[in-house]
ChimeraX commands (.cxc) that place a marker at each C-alpha (Angstrom):
marker #1 position 7.82,2.83,-3.95 radius 0.5
marker #1 position 10.11,4.10,-6.43 radius 0.5
marker #1 position 8.06,4.84,-9.45 radius 0.5
marker #1 position 9.18,5.48,-13.49 radius 0.5
marker #1 position 7.47,8.56,-14.92 radius 0.5
marker #1 position 8.51,9.79,-17.74 radius 0.5
marker #1 position 6.33,11.99,-20.06 radius 0.5
marker #1 position 3.50,10.13,-21.06 radius 0.5
marker #1 position 0.56,11.44,-23.63 radius 0.5
marker #1 position -3.14,12.58,-22.02 radius 0.5
marker #1 position -4.67,9.04,-21.22 radius 0.5
marker #1 position -7.16,7.56,-23.73 radius 0.5
marker #1 position -10.24,8.68,-22.34 radius 0.5
marker #1 position -12.06,5.27,-23.05 radius 0.5
marker #1 position -9.28,3.62,-21.28 radius 0.5
marker #1 position -10.15,6.13,-18.12 radius 0.5
marker #1 position -13.82,5.21,-18.45 radius 0.5
marker #1 position -12.98,1.90,-18.39 radius 0.5
marker #1 position -10.72,1.83,-15.72 radius 0.5
marker #1 position -12.99,3.66,-13.42 radius 0.5
marker #1 position -16.04,1.27,-13.84 radius 0.5
marker #1 position -13.71,-1.57,-13.01 radius 0.5
marker #1 position -12.59,0.84,-9.61 radius 0.5
marker #1 position -16.48,1.29,-8.67 radius 0.5
marker #1 position -17.06,-2.08,-9.50 radius 0.5
marker #1 position -14.32,-3.18,-6.70 radius 0.5
marker #1 position -15.70,-0.77,-4.52 radius 0.5
marker #1 position -19.07,-2.53,-4.02 radius 0.5
marker #1 position -16.64,-5.84,-3.24 radius 0.5
marker #1 position -14.82,-3.68,-0.68 radius 0.5
marker #1 position -15.24,-4.03,3.15 radius 0.5
marker #1 position -14.00,-2.00,6.15 radius 0.5
marker #1 position -14.38,-4.22,9.05 radius 0.5
marker #1 position -12.18,-4.68,12.48 radius 0.5
marker #1 position -9.71,-7.60,12.35 radius 0.5
marker #1 position -11.79,-10.97,14.08 radius 0.5
marker #1 position -8.29,-11.75,15.65 radius 0.5
marker #1 position -4.94,-9.90,15.94 radius 0.5
marker #1 position -2.29,-11.46,12.93 radius 0.5
marker #1 position 0.16,-14.17,13.09 radius 0.5
marker #1 position 1.72,-13.58,10.20 radius 0.5
marker #1 position 2.30,-9.83,8.40 radius 0.5
marker #1 position 3.51,-9.10,5.05 radius 0.5
marker #1 position 4.88,-5.62,3.67 radius 0.5
marker #1 position 4.36,-5.36,-0.07 radius 0.5
marker #1 position 6.20,-3.03,-2.31 radius 0.5
marker #1 position 6.86,-2.51,-6.23 radius 0.5
marker #1 position 8.75,-0.21,-7.86 radius 0.5
marker #1 position 9.63,0.41,-12.05 radius 0.5
marker #1 position 13.13,-0.20,-13.10 radius 0.5
marker #1 position 12.35,1.06,-16.56 radius 0.5
marker #1 position 9.14,2.51,-18.22 radius 0.5
marker #1 position 8.39,-1.41,-18.83 radius 0.5
marker #1 position 9.10,-3.19,-16.03 radius 0.5
marker #1 position 8.30,-3.84,-12.65 radius 0.5
marker #1 position 9.70,-5.31,-9.64 radius 0.5
marker #1 position 7.10,-6.27,-6.60 radius 0.5
marker #1 position 8.48,-7.68,-3.38 radius 0.5
marker #1 position 6.94,-9.22,-0.80 radius 0.5
marker #1 position 8.18,-9.99,2.81 radius 0.5
marker #1 position 6.40,-11.92,5.39 radius 0.5
marker #1 position 7.15,-11.12,9.51 radius 0.5
marker #1 position 5.69,-12.50,12.53 radius 0.5
marker #1 position 3.72,-10.57,14.28 radius 0.5
marker #1 position 4.06,-8.95,17.02 radius 0.5
marker #1 position 8.08,-10.14,16.99 radius 0.5
marker #1 position 8.71,-8.84,13.63 radius 0.5
marker #1 position 10.70,-11.60,12.60 radius 0.5
marker #1 position 11.55,-11.74,9.01 radius 0.5
marker #1 position 10.56,-15.71,7.88 radius 0.5
marker #1 position 10.05,-14.72,4.09 radius 0.5
marker #1 position 10.79,-12.74,1.22 radius 0.5
marker #1 position 10.09,-13.48,-2.40 radius 0.5
marker #1 position 9.84,-10.96,-5.23 radius 0.5
marker #1 position 8.30,-10.93,-9.35 radius 0.5
marker #1 position 10.04,-8.96,-11.91 radius 0.5
marker #1 position 7.75,-8.92,-15.30 radius 0.5
marker #1 position 6.78,-6.53,-17.89 radius 0.5
marker #1 position 4.20,-3.98,-17.61 radius 0.5
marker #1 position 1.61,-3.44,-20.30 radius 0.5
marker #1 position -0.64,-0.77,-19.08 radius 0.5
marker #1 position 0.25,2.72,-19.64 radius 0.5
marker #1 position 0.82,5.05,-16.94 radius 0.5
marker #1 position -2.26,6.95,-15.71 radius 0.5
marker #1 position -2.74,9.32,-13.00 radius 0.5
marker #1 position -5.02,7.28,-10.35 radius 0.5
marker #1 position -5.11,4.41,-11.65 radius 0.5
marker #1 position -1.65,2.94,-10.78 radius 0.5
marker #1 position -2.89,0.33,-9.23 radius 0.5
marker #1 position -3.46,-1.58,-12.64 radius 0.5
marker #1 position -0.01,-1.47,-13.48 radius 0.5
marker #1 position 1.44,-2.55,-9.56 radius 0.5
marker #1 position -1.62,-5.48,-8.88 radius 0.5
marker #1 position -0.92,-8.12,-11.73 radius 0.5
marker #1 position 3.06,-8.22,-10.57 radius 0.5
marker #1 position 1.84,-8.48,-6.95 radius 0.5
marker #1 position -0.43,-11.35,-7.32 radius 0.5
marker #1 position 2.50,-12.95,-9.42 radius 0.5
marker #1 position 4.84,-12.29,-6.60 radius 0.5
marker #1 position 2.36,-13.68,-3.89 radius 0.5
marker #1 position 1.53,-17.03,-5.54 radius 0.5
marker #1 position 5.58,-17.76,-4.66 radius 0.5
marker #1 position 4.83,-17.60,-0.78 radius 0.5
marker #1 position 5.02,-20.44,1.11 radius 0.5
marker #1 position 3.70,-18.76,4.05 radius 0.5
marker #1 position 0.20,-17.13,3.87 radius 0.5
marker #1 position -0.23,-13.79,5.84 radius 0.5
marker #1 position -2.78,-12.87,8.06 radius 0.5
marker #1 position -2.65,-8.87,6.87 radius 0.5
marker #1 position -0.61,-7.24,4.05 radius 0.5
marker #1 position 0.52,-3.88,4.53 radius 0.5
marker #1 position 1.47,-1.95,1.51 radius 0.5
marker #1 position 3.07,1.04,0.89 radius 0.5
marker #1 position 0.86,3.12,-1.07 radius 0.5
marker #1 position -2.54,4.37,-0.62 radius 0.5
marker #1 position -5.80,2.50,0.61 radius 0.5
marker #1 position -9.04,4.24,1.07 radius 0.5
marker #1 position -6.79,7.58,0.75 radius 0.5
marker #1 position -7.91,7.53,-2.71 radius 0.5
marker #1 position -9.96,10.03,-5.26 radius 0.5
marker #1 position -12.18,6.62,-5.85 radius 0.5
marker #1 position -11.26,5.14,-2.07 radius 0.5
marker #1 position -9.59,2.52,-4.28 radius 0.5
marker #1 position -5.65,2.64,-4.12 radius 0.5
marker #1 position -3.60,-0.24,-4.68 radius 0.5
marker #1 position -3.83,-1.56,-0.73 radius 0.5
marker #1 position -7.46,-1.77,-1.45 radius 0.5
marker #1 position -7.35,-3.39,-5.08 radius 0.5
marker #1 position -4.93,-5.98,-4.18 radius 0.5
marker #1 position -6.98,-6.48,-0.89 radius 0.5
marker #1 position -9.75,-7.31,-2.87 radius 0.5
marker #1 position -8.07,-9.53,-5.64 radius 0.5
marker #1 position -6.56,-11.68,-3.24 radius 0.5
marker #1 position -9.69,-11.35,-0.83 radius 0.5
marker #1 position -7.07,-10.59,2.24 radius 0.5
marker #1 position -6.95,-7.84,4.92 radius 0.5
marker #1 position -4.94,-5.03,4.06 radius 0.5
marker #1 position -4.08,-1.79,4.13 radius 0.5
marker #1 position -1.95,0.82,3.24 radius 0.5
marker #1 position 1.23,2.83,4.51 radius 0.5
marker #1 position 2.16,5.74,2.34 radius 0.5
marker #1 position 4.90,8.38,1.93 radius 0.5
marker #1 position 2.55,11.08,1.03 radius 0.5
marker #1 position -0.69,12.47,0.70 radius 0.5
marker #1 position -2.71,11.69,-2.32 radius 0.5
marker #1 position -5.76,13.67,-1.52 radius 0.5
marker #1 position -7.72,15.02,1.14 radius 0.5
marker #1 position -6.62,16.99,3.99 radius 0.5
marker #1 position -5.48,17.48,7.23 radius 0.5
marker #1 position -3.51,19.03,10.25 radius 0.5
marker #1 position -0.12,18.24,11.58 radius 0.5
marker #1 position -0.09,15.51,14.18 radius 0.5
marker #1 position 2.00,16.19,17.04 radius 0.5
marker #1 position 5.30,16.27,17.51 radius 0.5
marker #1 position 5.86,12.46,19.42 radius 0.5
marker #1 position 5.67,9.54,18.01 radius 0.5
marker #1 position 2.51,7.58,17.81 radius 0.5
marker #1 position 0.60,10.90,17.48 radius 0.5
marker #1 position -2.24,10.96,15.11 radius 0.5
marker #1 position -4.05,13.30,12.88 radius 0.5
marker #1 position -7.62,13.02,10.60 radius 0.5
marker #1 position -6.94,12.80,6.94 radius 0.5
marker #1 position -10.53,13.77,5.91 radius 0.5
marker #1 position -12.14,14.69,2.13 radius 0.5
marker #1 position -12.25,18.33,1.14 radius 0.5
marker #1 position -15.41,18.71,0.34 radius 0.5
marker #1 position -17.06,15.94,2.29 radius 0.5
marker #1 position -15.42,15.95,5.38 radius 0.5
marker #1 position -15.20,11.93,5.69 radius 0.5
marker #1 position -12.19,10.29,7.27 radius 0.5
marker #1 position -10.47,8.43,4.57 radius 0.5
marker #1 position -7.24,7.94,6.61 radius 0.5
marker #1 position -5.06,8.94,9.22 radius 0.5
marker #1 position -1.79,10.72,9.35 radius 0.5
marker #1 position 1.31,9.02,11.78 radius 0.5
marker #1 position 3.94,10.16,13.68 radius 0.5
marker #1 position 6.15,7.51,13.27 radius 0.5
marker #1 position 9.71,9.29,14.42 radius 0.5
marker #1 position 10.26,12.79,15.84 radius 0.5
marker #1 position 11.37,15.30,13.16 radius 0.5
marker #1 position 10.32,13.21,10.75 radius 0.5
marker #1 position 7.52,13.68,8.04 radius 0.5
marker #1 position 4.77,11.63,9.28 radius 0.5
marker #1 position 3.06,8.85,6.67 radius 0.5
marker #1 position -0.35,8.27,5.57 radius 0.5
marker #1 position -2.16,5.33,6.94 radius 0.5
marker #1 position -5.61,4.36,5.33 radius 0.5
marker #1 position -7.40,0.90,5.31 radius 0.5
marker #1 position -7.72,-1.37,2.15 radius 0.5
marker #1 position -9.71,-4.33,2.37 radius 0.5
marker #1 position -11.78,-6.33,5.24 radius 0.5
marker #1 position -9.68,-3.76,8.37 radius 0.5
marker #1 position -10.87,-0.92,9.65 radius 0.5
marker #1 position -9.16,2.33,10.05 radius 0.5
marker #1 position -8.32,1.69,14.05 radius 0.5
marker #1 position -6.53,-1.33,13.47 radius 0.5
marker #1 position -5.02,-0.41,10.16 radius 0.5
marker #1 position -3.58,2.61,12.42 radius 0.5
marker #1 position -2.47,0.45,15.48 radius 0.5
marker #1 position -0.82,-1.84,13.57 radius 0.5
marker #1 position 1.29,0.45,11.77 radius 0.5
marker #1 position 2.02,2.05,15.12 radius 0.5
marker #1 position 3.20,-1.27,16.43 radius 0.5
marker #1 position 5.31,-2.49,13.89 radius 0.5
marker #1 position 7.70,0.89,13.77 radius 0.5
marker #1 position 10.62,-0.06,15.27 radius 0.5
marker #1 position 12.70,3.78,15.32 radius 0.5
marker #1 position 12.65,4.33,11.19 radius 0.5
marker #1 position 10.27,6.37,9.48 radius 0.5
marker #1 position 8.17,3.59,7.77 radius 0.5
marker #1 position 6.88,0.38,9.91 radius 0.5
marker #1 position 8.76,-2.79,9.48 radius 0.5
marker #1 position 7.14,-4.39,6.77 radius 0.5
marker #1 position 6.93,-1.79,4.30 radius 0.5
marker #1 position 10.65,-1.01,5.25 radius 0.5
marker #1 position 11.95,-4.62,4.38 radius 0.5
marker #1 position 9.65,-4.90,1.18 radius 0.5
marker #1 position 11.96,-1.63,0.10 radius 0.5
marker #1 position 15.11,-2.80,1.58 radius 0.5
marker #1 position 14.95,-5.99,0.07 radius 0.5
marker #1 position 13.46,-4.40,-3.71 radius 0.5
marker #1 position 17.26,-2.44,-3.54 radius 0.5
marker #1 position 18.89,-6.01,-2.86 radius 0.5
marker #1 position 16.59,-7.97,-5.76 radius 0.5
marker #1 position 17.37,-5.05,-8.03 radius 0.5
marker #1 position 21.32,-6.63,-8.62 radius 0.5
marker #1 position 19.97,-9.96,-9.44 radius 0.5
marker #1 position 17.91,-9.03,-12.36 radius 0.5
marker #1 position 20.36,-6.39,-13.98 radius 0.5
marker link #1:1,2 radius 0.2
marker link #1:2,3 radius 0.2
marker link #1:3,4 radius 0.2
marker link #1:4,5 radius 0.2
marker link #1:5,6 radius 0.2
marker link #1:6,7 radius 0.2
marker link #1:7,8 radius 0.2
marker link #1:8,9 radius 0.2
marker link #1:9,10 radius 0.2
marker link #1:10,11 radius 0.2
marker link #1:11,12 radius 0.2
marker link #1:12,13 radius 0.2
marker link #1:13,14 radius 0.2
marker link #1:14,15 radius 0.2
marker link #1:15,16 radius 0.2
marker link #1:16,17 radius 0.2
marker link #1:17,18 radius 0.2
marker link #1:18,19 radius 0.2
marker link #1:19,20 radius 0.2
marker link #1:20,21 radius 0.2
marker link #1:21,22 radius 0.2
marker link #1:22,23 radius 0.2
marker link #1:23,24 radius 0.2
marker link #1:24,25 radius 0.2
marker link #1:25,26 radius 0.2
marker link #1:26,27 radius 0.2
marker link #1:27,28 radius 0.2
marker link #1:28,29 radius 0.2
marker link #1:29,30 radius 0.2
marker link #1:30,31 radius 0.2
marker link #1:31,32 radius 0.2
marker link #1:32,33 radius 0.2
marker link #1:33,34 radius 0.2
marker link #1:34,35 radius 0.2
marker link #1:35,36 radius 0.2
marker link #1:36,37 radius 0.2
marker link #1:37,38 radius 0.2
marker link #1:38,39 radius 0.2
marker link #1:39,40 radius 0.2
marker link #1:40,41 radius 0.2
marker link #1:41,42 radius 0.2
marker link #1:42,43 radius 0.2
marker link #1:43,44 radius 0.2
marker link #1:44,45 radius 0.2
marker link #1:45,46 radius 0.2
marker link #1:46,47 radius 0.2
marker link #1:47,48 radius 0.2
marker link #1:48,49 radius 0.2
marker link #1:49,50 radius 0.2
marker link #1:50,51 radius 0.2
marker link #1:51,52 radius 0.2
marker link #1:52,53 radius 0.2
marker link #1:53,54 radius 0.2
marker link #1:54,55 radius 0.2
marker link #1:55,56 radius 0.2
marker link #1:56,57 radius 0.2
marker link #1:57,58 radius 0.2
marker link #1:58,59 radius 0.2
marker link #1:59,60 radius 0.2
marker link #1:60,61 radius 0.2
marker link #1:61,62 radius 0.2
marker link #1:62,63 radius 0.2
marker link #1:63,64 radius 0.2
marker link #1:64,65 radius 0.2
marker link #1:65,66 radius 0.2
marker link #1:66,67 radius 0.2
marker link #1:67,68 radius 0.2
marker link #1:68,69 radius 0.2
marker link #1:69,70 radius 0.2
marker link #1:70,71 radius 0.2
marker link #1:71,72 radius 0.2
marker link #1:72,73 radius 0.2
marker link #1:73,74 radius 0.2
marker link #1:74,75 radius 0.2
marker link #1:75,76 radius 0.2
marker link #1:76,77 radius 0.2
marker link #1:77,78 radius 0.2
marker link #1:78,79 radius 0.2
marker link #1:79,80 radius 0.2
marker link #1:80,81 radius 0.2
marker link #1:81,82 radius 0.2
marker link #1:82,83 radius 0.2
marker link #1:83,84 radius 0.2
marker link #1:84,85 radius 0.2
marker link #1:85,86 radius 0.2
marker link #1:86,87 radius 0.2
marker link #1:87,88 radius 0.2
marker link #1:88,89 radius 0.2
marker link #1:89,90 radius 0.2
marker link #1:90,91 radius 0.2
marker link #1:91,92 radius 0.2
marker link #1:92,93 radius 0.2
marker link #1:93,94 radius 0.2
marker link #1:94,95 radius 0.2
marker link #1:95,96 radius 0.2
marker link #1:96,97 radius 0.2
marker link #1:97,98 radius 0.2
marker link #1:98,99 radius 0.2
marker link #1:99,100 radius 0.2
marker link #1:100,101 radius 0.2
marker link #1:101,102 radius 0.2
marker link #1:102,103 radius 0.2
marker link #1:103,104 radius 0.2
marker link #1:104,105 radius 0.2
marker link #1:105,106 radius 0.2
marker link #1:106,107 radius 0.2
marker link #1:107,108 radius 0.2
marker link #1:108,109 radius 0.2
marker link #1:109,110 radius 0.2
marker link #1:110,111 radius 0.2
marker link #1:111,112 radius 0.2
marker link #1:112,113 radius 0.2
marker link #1:113,114 radius 0.2
marker link #1:114,115 radius 0.2
marker link #1:115,116 radius 0.2
marker link #1:116,117 radius 0.2
marker link #1:117,118 radius 0.2
marker link #1:118,119 radius 0.2
marker link #1:119,120 radius 0.2
marker link #1:120,121 radius 0.2
marker link #1:121,122 radius 0.2
marker link #1:122,123 radius 0.2
marker link #1:123,124 radius 0.2
marker link #1:124,125 radius 0.2
marker link #1:125,126 radius 0.2
marker link #1:126,127 radius 0.2
marker link #1:127,128 radius 0.2
marker link #1:128,129 radius 0.2
marker link #1:129,130 radius 0.2
marker link #1:130,131 radius 0.2
marker link #1:131,132 radius 0.2
marker link #1:132,133 radius 0.2
marker link #1:133,134 radius 0.2
marker link #1:134,135 radius 0.2
marker link #1:135,136 radius 0.2
marker link #1:136,137 radius 0.2
marker link #1:137,138 radius 0.2
marker link #1:138,139 radius 0.2
marker link #1:139,140 radius 0.2
marker link #1:140,141 radius 0.2
marker link #1:141,142 radius 0.2
marker link #1:142,143 radius 0.2
marker link #1:143,144 radius 0.2
marker link #1:144,145 radius 0.2
marker link #1:145,146 radius 0.2
marker link #1:146,147 radius 0.2
marker link #1:147,148 radius 0.2
marker link #1:148,149 radius 0.2
marker link #1:149,150 radius 0.2
marker link #1:150,151 radius 0.2
marker link #1:151,152 radius 0.2
marker link #1:152,153 radius 0.2
marker link #1:153,154 radius 0.2
marker link #1:154,155 radius 0.2
marker link #1:155,156 radius 0.2
marker link #1:156,157 radius 0.2
marker link #1:157,158 radius 0.2
marker link #1:158,159 radius 0.2
marker link #1:159,160 radius 0.2
marker link #1:160,161 radius 0.2
marker link #1:161,162 radius 0.2
marker link #1:162,163 radius 0.2
marker link #1:163,164 radius 0.2
marker link #1:164,165 radius 0.2
marker link #1:165,166 radius 0.2
marker link #1:166,167 radius 0.2
marker link #1:167,168 radius 0.2
marker link #1:168,169 radius 0.2
marker link #1:169,170 radius 0.2
marker link #1:170,171 radius 0.2
marker link #1:171,172 radius 0.2
marker link #1:172,173 radius 0.2
marker link #1:173,174 radius 0.2
marker link #1:174,175 radius 0.2
marker link #1:175,176 radius 0.2
marker link #1:176,177 radius 0.2
marker link #1:177,178 radius 0.2
marker link #1:178,179 radius 0.2
marker link #1:179,180 radius 0.2
marker link #1:180,181 radius 0.2
marker link #1:181,182 radius 0.2
marker link #1:182,183 radius 0.2
marker link #1:183,184 radius 0.2
marker link #1:184,185 radius 0.2
marker link #1:185,186 radius 0.2
marker link #1:186,187 radius 0.2
marker link #1:187,188 radius 0.2
marker link #1:188,189 radius 0.2
marker link #1:189,190 radius 0.2
marker link #1:190,191 radius 0.2
marker link #1:191,192 radius 0.2
marker link #1:192,193 radius 0.2
marker link #1:193,194 radius 0.2
marker link #1:194,195 radius 0.2
marker link #1:195,196 radius 0.2
marker link #1:196,197 radius 0.2
marker link #1:197,198 radius 0.2
marker link #1:198,199 radius 0.2
marker link #1:199,200 radius 0.2
marker link #1:200,201 radius 0.2
marker link #1:201,202 radius 0.2
marker link #1:202,203 radius 0.2
marker link #1:203,204 radius 0.2
marker link #1:204,205 radius 0.2
marker link #1:205,206 radius 0.2
marker link #1:206,207 radius 0.2
marker link #1:207,208 radius 0.2
marker link #1:208,209 radius 0.2
marker link #1:209,210 radius 0.2
marker link #1:210,211 radius 0.2
marker link #1:211,212 radius 0.2
marker link #1:212,213 radius 0.2
marker link #1:213,214 radius 0.2
marker link #1:214,215 radius 0.2
marker link #1:215,216 radius 0.2
marker link #1:216,217 radius 0.2
marker link #1:217,218 radius 0.2
marker link #1:218,219 radius 0.2
marker link #1:219,220 radius 0.2
marker link #1:220,221 radius 0.2
marker link #1:221,222 radius 0.2
marker link #1:222,223 radius 0.2
marker link #1:223,224 radius 0.2
marker link #1:224,225 radius 0.2
marker link #1:225,226 radius 0.2
marker link #1:226,227 radius 0.2
marker link #1:227,228 radius 0.2
marker link #1:228,229 radius 0.2
view
């Protein structure tokens, strides 16, 4: 996920209060629970900001467990909200919803390039979009946003807990997807639990750092950028 982050003045305190309340309200709807059955289709979601004022959101749909690509869509549009740390999901989610509306195949699970529960208010983009669409969702992020963790073992498939620094609550897992490569950070978003999210991320790994759904979403984002230039 590529971010365009030029300098911005400090966010309006009233805007921060409003967004914080919205995240709190969404948190009341968040459910972390096992999937009732294995998915047949899994989607990868990725957003990037080609310019300060525009966003490109890509969704790919793959079969599971074969991971064969069946569909890819994108939506390119304006961004009205300024960049506010901790509230990036409000910039991404509307355009992801527009992209999702273009799908001909409805995925059973959404794998999002970003965080879910592993967020200061437990409401990263994977949780945000899962709640908006009422779809099982989880995040796979390249960098830690909050929490503390030991390093997972060197062997691919190794995990380590990501915990809240103050409470010790488990908020995600650190997953080594490739030997001698930095791990990824997996956390549930909505209608899925941590064990299932980690298992799906690992089962979707095919020798790269990123699992196939988000890796392919990132790949097609670069291809689609050629169409919007």
